[in-house]
Every structure is written in C-alpha cells, then in structure tokens.
C-alpha positions in Angstrom: -22.7 11.2 -6.4 -19.5 9.9 -7.9 -17.9 7.8 -5.2 -14.1 8.0 -4.9 -13.9 4.3 -3.8 -16.0 1.3 -3.1 -14.0 0.5 0.0 -16.7 1.3 2.6 -19.3 -0.8 0.7 -16.8 -3.7 0.5 -15.9 -3.5 4.2 -19.6 -3.7 5.1 -19.9 -6.8 2.9 -17.2 -8.5 5.0 -19.8 -9.1 7.7 -21.2 -11.8 5.3 -18.3 -12.9 3.2 -14.5 -13.3 3.9 -13.3 -11.4 0.8 -14.9 -9.0 -1.6 -13.7 -7.0 -4.6 -14.8 -4.4 -7.1 -13.6 -2.8 -10.3 -14.8 0.6 -11.1 -14.1 4.3 -11.8 -12.5 6.3 -9.1 -11.8 10.0 -8.8 -9.6 12.3 -6.8 -9.0 16.0 -6.6 -5.4 15.9 -7.7 -3.6 19.3 -7.7 -1.3 18.2 -10.4 -2.1 15.8 -13.3 0.7 13.7 -14.6 1.4 10.0 -15.4 1.2 9.3 -11.6 -1.7 11.6 -10.6 -4.8 11.2 -12.6 -8.1 12.7 -11.6 -10.1 9.7 -12.8 -8.9 6.1 -13.2 -10.0 2.5 -13.0 -9.6 1.1 -9.5 -9.4 -2.6 -8.6 -10.2 -2.9 -4.9 -10.1 -6.0 -2.7 -11.1 -6.1 1.0 -10.7 -9.2 3.2 -10.7 -10.4 6.7 -7.4 -11.1 8.5 -4.2 -9.5 9.5 -1.1 -8.2 7.8 0.4 -11.6 7.0 -2.8 -12.6 5.2 -2.7 -9.3 3.2 0.9 -10.0 2.0 0.0 -13.6 1.2 -3.0 -12.5 -0.9 -0.8 -10.2 -2.9 1.7 -12.9 -3.5 -1.1 -15.3 -4.6 -2.2 -12.7 -7.1 1.2 -12.7 -8.6 1.2 -16.5 -8.8 -2.2 -16.3 -10.6 -0.7 -13.8 -13.1 2.3 -16.1 -13.7 -0.1 -18.9 -14.4 -1.9 -16.9 -17.1 1.1 -15.2 -18.6 3.0 -18.6 -18.9 0.6 -19.5 -21.7 2.0 -16.4 -23.6 5.6 -17.4 -22.9 6.3 -14.6 -20.5 8.9 -14.9 -17.7 7.4 -15.5 -14.3 7.4 -12.6 -11.9 6.1 -14.1 -8.6 9.4 -15.7 -7.8 11.2 -12.3 -8.2 8.8 -10.4 -5.8 10.8 -8.9 -2.9 9.3 -7.8 0.3 11.1 -4.9 2.0 10.2 -2.4 4.7 10.1 1.3 4.2 13.1 1.8 6.5 15.1 -0.7 4.4 14.2 1.1 1.2 15.7 4.3 2.7 19.0 2.4 3.2 18.9 0.8 -0.3 18.4 4.2 -1.9 21.2 5.7 0.3 18.9 8.2 1.8 19.5 7.6 5.5 17.1 8.0 8.4 16.9 11.8 8.0 14.6 11.2 5.0 12.2 9.3 7.2 8.5 10.1 6.3 9.2 11.4 2.8 7.5 9.9 -0.2 9.6 8.2 -2.9 9.9 9.7 -6.3 9.0 7.7 -9.4 12.7 7.4 -10.2 13.4 6.0 -6.6 10.5 3.5 -7.0 12.0 2.3 -10.3 15.4 2.0 -8.6 13.9 -0.2 -5.9 12.5 -2.4 -8.6 15.7 -2.9 -10.6 15.7 -6.7 -9.7 11.9 -7.2 -10.0 8.7 -6.2 -8.3 8.8 -5.0 -4.7 6.2 -5.1 -2.0 7.1 -2.1 0.2 5.8 -2.5 3.7 5.5 -0.7 7.1 5.2 2.9 6.0 5.5 5.7 8.6 2.5 6.1 10.8 0.7 9.3 9.8 0.0 10.0 13.5 3.0 8.7 15.3 2.9 8.6 19.2 6.6 9.6 19.1 9.2 10.7 16.5 8.8 13.0 13.5 5.6 13.6 11.7 5.9 12.1 8.2 5.4 14.2 5.1 4.1 11.3 2.9 0.3 10.9 3.0 -1.2 7.7 4.4 -4.7 7.3 5.7 -5.6 7.8 9.4 -7.4 4.4 9.5 -4.3 2.3 9.0 -3.4 0.1 11.9 -0.2 1.0 13.8 2.4 -1.8 13.8 2.7 -3.3 17.3 6.5 -2.7 17.4 8.6 0.1 16.1 11.0 -0.3 13.3 14.3 1.5 14.1 12.6 3.7 16.7 10.1 4.9 14.2 6.3 4.3 14.4 4.9 2.4 11.3 1.6 1.1 10.1 0.7 -2.3 8.7 0.6 -1.2 5.1 2.1 -2.1 1.8 2.5 -0.7 -1.7 3.3 -2.9 -4.7 6.0 -1.3 -6.9 6.4 -2.6 -10.4 9.4 -2.1 -12.8 8.7 0.7 -15.3 5.4 1.8 -13.8 6.1 2.1 -10.1 3.3 2.0 -7.5 0.4 -0.1 -8.7 -1.3 -1.4 -5.6 -1.7 -0.4 -2.0 -3.0 -2.2 1.0 -3.3 -1.9 4.7 -4.8 -3.4 7.8 -7.6 -1.1 9.1 -8.1 -0.1 12.7 -11.2 -1.9 14.0 -11.4 -0.2 17.5 -14.1 2.5 17.0 -12.7 4.8 19.8 -9.1 4.7 18.3 -10.5 5.2 14.8 -12.6 8.2 16.0 -9.6 9.7 17.8 -7.4 9.4 14.7 -10.1 10.7 12.4 -10.4 13.8 14.5 -6.7 14.4 14.4 -6.3 13.7 10.7 
C-alpha cells in the first residue's frame, strides 16, 4: 500500500484550497539504480490552481524564499541567476540540433545548461504529439499540450528545475482537465 506519490490526494484537495503540498516517501520501479535513479526517495510535492505562468511564478517565488533564508548564512543569492529556457532552446545551446528532438538530456548536459546558474527548462516534447516525431523522453500523458507549437514541434506546459552540480531537482506541469481528452490520452499511453 506504499503510494508512489501524493499527487492525486493533493489534486482532490484543490477543490477546497488553492494550493496544497506534501513531503513524504516515494518509490519507483527503476531498472537502474544510480545517483539519478533511486527506488525510494523523499518527495516534496506542490499542487495548485492556475495556469503555466502561475506555475513558473511559484517556482521563482520558492527561489526568492530560499535566498531570504540563505542570506542569513552569507550565501550568494540564486533567484536572480535563474534562467528560463525552452527545451528547443536547450538543444541549440548544447549544439544538438533539432534531430535530437524528444531525447532526454544526460546529467552532463543538464550541468552544462546550468553553468551560469539554475535553469527552469520548459515546454518539453508532447509525449503524444498530433504531428511530428514521437519523443523518446518520458513525460506523463496528463500534461496539457501547449496551445502553439515551438519550432513546428508539439510541446506540453511543463518545466524541470535544473541545479548546478545536482541537475534535475523539481518538475512541474499543467494538467489536462478535460476528462474526455484525459481518458483518450490515458488509453494511448
């Protein structure tokens, strides 16, 4: 009865409150265990009402709160160094070109993207694109497709927070709320 995530419980709570969070143990059936793929780990989850812009602003405000606390310790601020870049721009920065569309980034590539500070990587490839190539990287079926394409590629309203040294540390997405679209994507996933 070990739940992988508290996400569904948090989402149900949004009927009564605008934001909810939980911190708890999570588990996944990872085929390989390394410093990026643990079978059990502590997961901090936040769910809230709103669209993609609100999601990005919430993550930025989290950084501002961290800066406020760490300033007392004499640490350099990081919120002002947070860059927001789209997946397609990350391909260009890494010199990969569009033929690598839909591939996941390696840990070394994530660190390269963070050489000037933390990065909020947005607009990942849609796992069920209506056109274009099927991506290899895994994203959940319930992520809301972006209204417009980015470089003739279908994307979703999602983001991953990449930190220097550690790489990906946070992920977020706007969820599909139309039950018929959600059911259709679930069946195809």
